[in-house]
C-alpha positions as CSV (number, residue, x, y, z in Angstrom):
1,M,-0.2,0.2,-0.1
2,L,1.3,3.9,-0.8
3,E,1.2,5.8,2.3
4,K,3.6,8.1,1.9
5,V,5.3,9.4,-1.1
6,L,8.8,11.3,-1.8
7,V,8.5,13.5,-5.0
8,A,12.5,13.2,-5.7
9,N,12.3,16.7,-8.1
10,R,11.3,19.8,-8.5
11,G,9.2,22.3,-10.5
12,E,6.4,21.9,-12.2
13,I,6.1,18.0,-12.4
14,A,7.2,18.2,-8.6
15,V,3.6,20.2,-8.5
16,R,1.8,17.7,-10.7
17,I,2.7,14.9,-8.7
18,L,1.6,16.3,-5.4
19,R,-1.2,17.4,-6.2
20,T,-2.7,14.1,-7.6
21,C,-1.3,13.0,-4.3
22,R,-3.1,15.1,-2.2
23,E,-6.6,14.0,-4.8
24,L,-5.8,10.3,-3.2
25,G,-5.5,11.1,0.2
26,L,-1.6,10.4,0.1
27,R,0.9,12.2,2.6
28,T,3.6,13.5,0.6
29,V,7.4,14.6,0.8
30,A,9.1,17.4,-1.1
31,V,13.0,17.6,-1.2
32,Y,15.0,20.9,-2.1
33,S,18.2,22.6,-3.0
34,D,19.7,25.4,-1.2
35,V,18.3,27.7,-3.9
36,D,14.7,26.5,-4.1
37,R,13.7,26.9,-0.8
38,S,10.7,29.3,-1.6
39,A,9.5,27.1,-4.5
40,L,5.9,26.1,-5.0
41,H,6.6,22.6,-4.8
42,V,8.6,22.9,-0.9
43,R,4.9,25.0,0.0
44,Y,2.8,22.7,-1.4
45,A,4.0,19.3,0.1
46,D,3.2,18.2,3.7
47,E,6.6,17.9,4.5
48,S,9.8,19.5,2.9
49,Y,14.1,18.2,3.4
50,L,16.6,20.0,2.4
51,I,18.9,17.6,0.7
52,G,21.9,19.7,-0.7
53,P,23.9,22.6,-2.2
54,A,22.1,23.9,-5.8
55,P,24.6,21.7,-8.4
56,P,22.5,18.7,-9.0
57,R,24.8,15.8,-8.7
58,E,25.1,17.3,-4.8
59,S,21.3,17.3,-4.1
60,Y,18.9,16.2,-6.9
61,L,20.9,13.5,-8.4
62,S,22.3,12.4,-4.8
63,I,20.6,8.7,-4.4
64,T,22.0,8.3,-1.2
65,R,20.7,11.6,0.3
66,L,17.1,10.9,-1.6
67,I,17.2,7.4,0.2
68,E,17.9,8.8,3.5
69,T,15.3,11.4,3.4
70,A,12.8,9.0,2.2
71,K,13.7,7.0,5.5
72,R,14.3,9.6,8.0
73,S,10.9,10.8,6.2
74,G,8.9,7.5,6.6
75,A,7.5,7.6,3.3
76,N,7.4,4.1,1.5
77,A,7.3,5.5,-1.9
78,I,9.5,7.7,-4.3
79,H,8.0,9.1,-7.6
80,P,10.8,10.4,-9.2
81,G,9.1,12.5,-11.6
82,Y,10.9,12.6,-15.4
83,G,14.5,14.2,-15.8
84,F,17.4,14.0,-13.0
85,L,16.9,10.1,-12.0
86,A,13.8,9.3,-13.4
87,E,15.4,6.9,-16.0
88,N,18.5,6.2,-13.8
89,A,18.1,1.8,-13.1
90,D,21.1,1.8,-10.5
91,F,18.5,4.4,-8.4
92,A,15.2,2.4,-9.0
93,R,17.5,-0.6,-8.0
94,A,18.4,1.2,-4.8
95,C,14.9,1.7,-4.0
96,R,14.1,-1.5,-4.3
97,E,17.0,-2.8,-1.8
98,A,15.8,-0.1,0.7
99,G,12.2,-1.5,0.7
100,L,10.7,1.6,-0.5
101,I,8.5,1.8,-3.7
102,F,9.8,2.9,-7.0
103,I,7.0,4.3,-8.8
104,G,8.1,3.3,-12.7
105,P,9.6,0.7,-14.2
106,R,11.5,-2.4,-12.9
107,P,15.3,-1.3,-13.0
108,E,16.0,-3.9,-15.5
109,V,13.7,-2.4,-17.8
110,I,15.1,0.8,-17.3
111,E,18.4,-0.7,-17.8
112,L,17.6,-2.3,-20.6
113,M,15.8,0.7,-22.3
114,G,18.0,3.1,-21.5
115,D,20.2,1.4,-23.6
116,K,19.7,2.4,-27.3
117,I,21.6,-0.5,-28.9
118,A,20.2,-2.8,-26.6
119,A,16.7,-2.1,-27.7
120,R,17.5,-1.5,-31.1
121,Q,18.3,-5.3,-31.1
122,V,15.3,-6.4,-28.9
123,M,12.7,-5.0,-31.4
124,Q,14.6,-5.9,-34.6
125,A,14.7,-9.8,-33.0
126,A,10.5,-9.1,-32.4
127,G,10.4,-7.8,-36.4
128,I,9.7,-4.1,-35.3
129,P,11.0,-1.7,-37.6
130,V,14.2,0.7,-36.7
131,A,16.3,3.0,-38.8
132,P,19.2,1.5,-40.6
133,G,22.3,2.0,-38.4
134,T,25.2,0.2,-36.3
135,A,25.5,-2.2,-33.2
136,S,27.8,-1.0,-30.1
137,G,31.6,-1.5,-30.0
138,L,32.6,-0.2,-33.1
139,D,35.8,1.3,-33.0
140,D,36.4,4.1,-35.5
141,A,38.0,2.5,-38.4
142,E,34.4,0.2,-38.2
143,L,32.1,3.2,-37.6
144,E,33.4,4.8,-40.8
145,A,33.0,1.8,-43.2
146,A,29.5,1.3,-41.4
147,A,28.8,5.0,-42.8
148,Q,29.9,4.2,-46.1
149,R,27.1,1.6,-46.4
150,I,24.7,3.3,-44.5
151,G,25.3,6.2,-46.3
152,Y,25.0,9.9,-45.4
153,P,23.4,12.0,-43.7
154,L,23.6,10.3,-40.9
155,L,23.5,10.9,-37.2
156,V,26.0,10.0,-34.3
157,K,23.9,8.9,-30.9
158,A,24.8,8.6,-27.9
159,A,24.1,5.0,-26.8
160,A,22.7,6.1,-23.3
161,G,20.8,9.7,-22.1
162,G,18.3,11.4,-24.2
163,G,17.6,14.9,-24.9
164,G,19.6,15.7,-27.3
165,K,23.2,15.1,-26.1
166,G,25.9,13.2,-27.5
167,M,24.1,13.9,-31.1
168,R,25.7,14.9,-34.1
169,I,24.4,15.2,-37.9
170,V,27.2,14.3,-40.5
171,H,26.8,15.0,-44.2
172,S,30.1,14.3,-45.2
173,A,32.8,11.5,-44.9
174,A,35.0,14.8,-43.9
175,D,33.0,15.3,-41.0
176,L,32.4,11.7,-39.5
177,L,35.5,11.7,-37.2
178,S,35.3,14.8,-35.5
179,A,31.6,14.5,-34.8
180,I,32.4,11.3,-33.7
181,A,34.6,12.5,-30.8
182,A,32.4,15.2,-30.0
183,A,29.5,12.8,-29.1
184,R,31.1,10.9,-27.3
185,H,32.8,13.5,-25.2
186,E,29.4,14.9,-24.6
187,A,28.1,11.5,-23.8
188,E,30.7,10.3,-21.3
189,A,30.1,14.0,-19.2
190,A,26.2,13.7,-19.4
191,F,25.8,10.2,-18.7
192,G,28.8,8.6,-17.7
193,D,29.1,6.8,-21.3
194,G,30.5,7.3,-23.5
195,T,29.4,4.5,-25.9
196,I,28.0,6.1,-29.8
197,Y,26.8,4.5,-32.6
198,L,25.1,5.7,-36.0
199,E,21.8,6.0,-37.2
200,R,20.8,6.8,-40.7
201,I,19.0,10.1,-41.1
202,I,15.4,9.7,-41.9
203,E,14.6,12.8,-43.8
204,G,11.4,14.8,-43.6
205,A,10.5,12.7,-40.9
206,R,7.8,13.7,-38.1
207,H,8.7,12.9,-34.1
208,I,5.3,10.7,-33.3
209,E,4.9,8.7,-29.9
210,F,2.2,6.3,-28.2
211,Q,1.6,6.8,-24.5
212,I,1.4,3.5,-23.0
213,L,0.5,2.3,-19.4
214,G,1.0,-1.6,-18.0
215,D,0.3,-3.4,-14.7
216,H,2.0,-6.1,-13.1
217,Y,-0.8,-8.5,-14.1
218,G,0.5,-8.2,-17.6
219,N,-2.2,-5.7,-18.7
220,I,-0.8,-3.3,-21.3
221,I,-2.5,-0.4,-22.8
222,H,-1.7,2.9,-25.5
223,L,-3.5,6.3,-25.4
224,G,-3.3,7.6,-28.1
225,D,-0.5,9.6,-30.1
226,R,1.1,12.3,-29.6
227,E,3.4,14.8,-32.6
228,C,6.4,16.5,-31.0
229,S,8.0,17.4,-34.3
230,I,8.2,20.9,-33.4
231,Q,12.0,21.1,-32.2
232,R,14.9,22.8,-31.8
233,R,18.4,21.2,-31.1
234,Y,16.6,17.7,-30.6
235,Q,14.2,19.3,-27.8
236,K,10.9,19.2,-28.4
237,L,8.9,23.0,-27.6
238,V,5.4,22.1,-28.7
239,E,3.0,18.6,-28.7
240,E,0.2,18.0,-29.6
241,S,-1.8,15.4,-29.4
242,P,-3.5,13.5,-31.8
243,A,-0.9,13.6,-34.4
244,I,-2.3,15.5,-37.7
245,A,0.4,13.3,-40.0
246,L,-1.7,9.7,-38.8
247,D,-5.2,8.9,-40.0
248,D,-6.9,6.3,-38.8
249,A,-5.7,2.5,-40.0
250,L,-2.0,4.3,-39.5
251,R,-2.9,5.2,-35.9
252,Q,-3.9,1.9,-35.4
253,E,-1.2,0.1,-36.6
254,M,1.4,2.1,-35.0
255,G,-0.7,1.8,-31.3
256,Q,-0.6,-2.1,-31.6
257,V,3.1,-1.9,-32.4
258,A,3.5,0.3,-29.4
259,V,1.9,-2.1,-27.1
260,Q,3.7,-4.9,-29.2
261,V,6.7,-2.8,-27.7
262,A,5.9,-2.9,-24.5
263,K,5.4,-6.5,-24.2
264,E,8.5,-7.4,-25.4
265,V,9.9,-6.0,-22.7
266,G,7.7,-6.7,-20.0
267,Y,6.9,-3.0,-18.8
268,T,4.9,-1.7,-16.2
269,N,4.1,1.5,-15.3
270,A,3.7,4.9,-17.5
271,G,6.3,4.9,-20.6
272,T,6.2,6.7,-24.1
273,V,7.4,4.5,-27.2
274,E,8.8,6.8,-30.0
275,F,8.6,6.6,-33.7
276,L,9.8,8.5,-36.6
277,L,7.5,8.9,-39.3
278,D,8.5,9.2,-43.6
279,A,6.6,11.2,-45.8
280,Q,5.7,7.9,-47.4
281,G,4.4,6.9,-43.6
282,N,6.9,4.6,-43.2
283,F,7.3,4.4,-39.8
284,Y,10.8,3.4,-37.4
285,F,11.0,2.4,-33.6
286,M,13.3,5.3,-32.0
287,E,13.3,4.5,-28.3
288,V,11.3,4.0,-25.1
289,N,11.6,6.6,-22.6
290,T,10.9,4.9,-19.0
291,R,9.2,7.9,-17.4
292,L,6.5,10.3,-17.4
293,Q,7.0,12.5,-20.4
294,V,7.1,16.3,-19.9
295,E,4.0,16.2,-22.7
296,H,1.7,14.0,-20.6
297,C,-0.9,16.7,-20.7
298,V,-2.0,16.5,-23.7
299,T,-2.5,13.2,-23.4
300,E,-4.7,13.6,-19.9
301,A,-6.4,16.6,-22.2
302,V,-8.3,14.5,-25.1
303,T,-8.6,11.0,-22.8
304,G,-9.4,12.5,-19.3
305,V,-6.9,10.0,-18.1
306,D,-5.0,10.9,-15.0
307,L,-1.5,9.2,-15.6
308,V,-0.1,10.0,-12.4
309,K,-3.2,8.7,-10.5
310,E,-2.7,5.3,-13.0
311,Q,0.5,5.5,-11.8
312,L,0.4,5.2,-8.2
313,R,-2.7,3.0,-8.5
314,I,-0.1,0.4,-10.3
315,A,2.9,0.9,-8.0
316,A,0.5,0.2,-5.4
317,G,0.1,-3.2,-6.9
318,R,-3.5,-2.6,-8.2
319,R,-4.6,-3.5,-12.2
320,L,-5.1,-0.9,-14.9
321,S,-8.7,1.1,-14.3
322,L,-9.4,0.7,-18.1
323,R,-9.4,-1.6,-21.1
324,Q,-8.5,-0.7,-24.6
325,E,-11.2,-0.4,-26.0
326,D,-12.2,1.9,-23.1
327,V,-9.8,4.3,-24.3
328,R,-11.5,7.2,-26.2
329,M,-9.4,10.2,-27.7
330,R,-12.0,13.3,-27.8
331,G,-11.0,16.9,-29.4
332,W,-7.6,18.2,-29.6
333,A,-4.8,19.7,-27.5
334,I,-1.6,21.5,-28.0
335,E,1.3,22.2,-25.4
336,C,3.6,25.1,-25.3
337,R,6.3,24.3,-23.1
338,I,7.6,28.1,-21.7
339,T,10.7,27.9,-21.2
340,A,13.4,30.9,-19.5
341,E,15.2,31.3,-23.4
342,D,15.0,34.7,-25.0
343,P,14.1,33.3,-28.8
344,Y,15.4,36.7,-30.0
345,N,18.8,36.0,-29.0
346,N,19.2,32.4,-29.7
347,F,17.7,30.6,-27.1
348,R,19.8,32.5,-24.5
349,P,19.5,31.6,-21.2
350,S,17.6,34.1,-19.3
351,L,18.2,34.3,-15.7
352,G,17.2,36.5,-12.9
353,R,13.7,37.1,-10.3
354,I,10.3,37.0,-11.6
355,V,8.6,40.3,-10.9
356,G,5.3,39.8,-12.5
357,L,3.1,36.9,-12.8
358,Y,-0.2,36.4,-14.5
359,E,-1.0,32.7,-16.0
360,P,-4.1,32.8,-18.2
361,S,-7.5,30.4,-17.6
362,G,-10.5,30.0,-18.7
363,P,-12.4,27.3,-21.2
364,G,-9.4,25.0,-22.4
365,V,-7.1,26.3,-20.9
366,R,-4.4,24.5,-18.5
367,V,-1.1,25.8,-17.3
368,D,1.0,23.5,-14.9
369,S,3.7,25.8,-13.5
370,G,6.3,25.8,-10.9
371,V,7.2,29.2,-10.4
372,H,5.5,32.1,-8.7
373,E,5.8,36.3,-8.8
374,G,9.7,36.8,-6.7
375,F,11.1,33.7,-7.7
376,E,14.5,33.3,-8.8
377,I,15.5,31.5,-11.7
378,S,19.1,29.9,-11.6
379,P,21.6,28.4,-13.9
380,Y,21.9,25.1,-12.1
381,Y,18.6,23.6,-14.0
382,D,16.5,23.1,-16.6
383,S,14.9,26.4,-18.0
384,L,11.5,25.2,-17.9
385,I,9.2,27.6,-16.1
386,G,5.9,25.7,-17.2
387,K,3.9,24.3,-19.5
388,L,0.5,26.1,-21.2
389,V,-1.8,23.5,-22.5
390,A,-5.1,24.5,-24.7
391,W,-7.6,22.2,-25.3
392,G,-10.8,22.4,-28.3
393,E,-13.0,20.5,-29.9
394,T,-11.3,20.6,-33.1
395,R,-7.5,21.2,-33.8
396,G,-8.1,24.6,-35.2
397,E,-9.8,25.7,-31.8
398,A,-7.2,24.8,-29.8
399,I,-5.0,27.0,-31.9
400,L,-7.1,29.7,-31.5
401,R,-7.2,29.4,-27.7
402,M,-3.4,28.8,-27.3
403,R,-3.3,32.3,-29.2
404,R,-5.6,34.1,-26.6
405,A,-3.6,31.8,-23.4
406,L,-0.5,32.8,-24.8
407,E,-1.8,37.0,-25.0
408,E,-2.6,36.6,-21.7
409,Y,0.6,34.7,-19.9
410,R,2.6,37.5,-18.7
411,I,6.0,37.0,-17.5
412,I,8.0,40.5,-16.3
413,G,11.7,40.3,-15.3
414,I,13.2,37.3,-17.6
415,K,12.9,36.9,-21.7
416,T,10.6,33.7,-22.4
417,T,9.8,32.0,-25.2
418,I,6.3,33.4,-25.4
419,P,7.0,35.3,-28.4
420,F,8.3,32.4,-30.4
421,H,5.2,30.4,-29.6
422,Q,3.1,33.0,-30.5
423,E,4.7,33.6,-34.0
424,L,4.6,29.6,-34.6
425,M,0.8,29.6,-33.5
426,N,0.4,32.5,-36.7
427,S,2.2,30.1,-38.9
428,T,0.7,29.1,-42.1
429,R,2.7,25.8,-42.4
430,F,1.6,25.1,-38.9
431,I,-1.6,25.7,-39.1
432,G,-1.6,23.4,-42.1
433,G,0.2,20.6,-40.4
434,Q,3.3,20.8,-43.2
435,F,5.9,20.6,-41.2
436,D,8.5,17.9,-39.4
437,T,11.5,17.5,-36.9
438,T,13.4,20.2,-39.1
439,F,10.6,23.3,-39.7
440,A,11.5,25.5,-36.0
441,E,15.2,25.4,-37.0
442,E,15.4,25.7,-40.9
443,S,12.2,26.8,-42.1
444,F,10.6,28.9,-39.0
445,V,12.1,32.7,-38.7
446,L,10.8,34.5,-35.8
447,V,11.3,38.2,-37.2
448,E,12.7,40.6,-34.9
449,E,11.8,43.5,-36.5
450,K,8.2,42.9,-35.0
451,L,9.6,42.9,-31.2
452,E,10.7,46.5,-32.7
453,E,7.7,47.4,-33.8
454,H,5.7,46.3,-30.6
455,L,8.1,48.3,-28.5
456,K,7.6,51.5,-30.6
457,I,3.7,51.0,-30.1
458,A,3.9,50.3,-26.4
459,A,5.8,53.6,-26.2
460,I,3.3,55.8,-28.1
461,A,0.8,53.9,-26.0
462,A,2.4,54.4,-22.7
463,T,3.0,58.3,-23.8
464,L,-0.5,58.5,-24.6
465,L,-1.7,56.9,-21.6
466,A,0.4,59.2,-18.9
467,H,-1.0,62.4,-21.0
468,H,-4.4,61.4,-20.5
469,R,-3.8,61.0,-17.2
470,R,-2.4,64.3,-16.6
471,N,-5.4,66.1,-18.6
472,Q,-7.5,63.6,-15.7
473,A,-6.1,65.4,-13.0
474,R,-7.8,68.7,-13.8
475,S,-11.1,67.5,-12.2
476,T,-12.3,71.1,-10.6
477,I,-13.8,74.5,-12.4
478,T,-12.6,77.3,-12.1
479,P,-14.6,80.9,-11.9
480,A,-13.9,81.5,-15.5
481,G,-15.0,78.4,-16.7
482,Q,-11.6,76.4,-16.9
483,R,-10.8,73.4,-15.7
484,R,-8.2,73.0,-12.8
485,A,-6.6,70.2,-10.3
486,S,-8.6,69.0,-8.1
487,N,-7.6,70.4,-4.1
488,W,-6.9,66.7,-3.1
489,K,-4.7,65.7,-5.8
490,M,-3.0,69.2,-5.1
491,F,-2.4,68.5,-1.7
492,G,-0.7,65.8,-2.8
493,R,1.5,66.9,-5.3
494,W,2.5,69.4,-2.5
495,R,3.5,66.3,0.0
496,M,5.2,64.7,-2.8
497,L,7.7,68.4,-3.2
498,R,7.6,68.4,0.1
499,R,9.3,64.7,0.5
């Protein structure tokens, strides 16, 4: 039985998990670093514990400190959220050895799916299509020979980790060895594992994924598809469900393959099977994310299923609350990731204090946020501020609601990606569904001149408003019939001058 859950994470995902725990009557424990003392997740939990200084390796990535804190607080379960240790098999194993329930897949499955080369081999053996590539353990000469066989352009990819780290695009043989060296170095620094492999680039590809759920009784279902093709440097910017690129037949086929992938490895809890879809409608297995995804909100919006609640049920040993035939997708949902980055300056990180914050609301709008007015954006963690989700009966209605919500969203004190999303929602190619994974970087231009024009308009508006207020101050009539300033306003001005 789950009794008390420690959330081994921070920001919006920690708040998201804590909310569902509270609805289910579960006691909660938050952990925080020195710079997160005033964070929302710390305020929201029943108990909160300091686990170290700001650098993640000394706090949120410290398995020892997290296990010790769980025992000290009396928690009997740990939810890893996403990022940090969410896909760390050693952490899942340490929880099990400490007698704690790890709210996620078994460590053996995390380990297998965390090795992209091993995952590819499993899927190939099961007859599931994968993009042409190499095995692991090849030296540079063998990789050069394999590259000639696979053909250019191709990807150099890290076998471990994710998030675009340890990945390089290579267009010719002259660039291959330098790309291999750079990818190995980056993968070693990010994941402690410099193993890399080669994979053919699927040109014009779209990134399609399926949400899966599996319990401990062999029941596995999918909750429909998501499209995540709007990316920059392999980082997702916008997600939507369902995917506009799929028709009903292809959707059903890919969903069945996603369930097959999960069954091949005996998957339990929530996860995501990711595919690449080419322009001819062929799809290829890419990887399994063994955790809750950032974009899980759009699936919740169209299915009505609380994925965190299902995670907790599965971890507590209960069966899935629904069967495949019970899953119904209604309407359309779009998610924009709002990050502390300057889209007019090559998405450069924007640090500082949030001095003003207004989050949108209204029909079909959801905001998952981890910040508050006065919150300090630090350089130590991911730049994600919050996720803005808009739902509509149709994709068009979802886009319209997203436009309205973006106009309402106000974050003052730092630069954010809100302007990027506003321009994207007005892009004819996005509206028409004519995009792939290269669109945001190669074909979509955020025009800075528009920002300058907006600043001019704002300056004129501010000047007119100030002039209007000065005129309003003349609120009484003189004997000659002229308006003069109110005595109360004059008294207030006199006091200001005296000071």
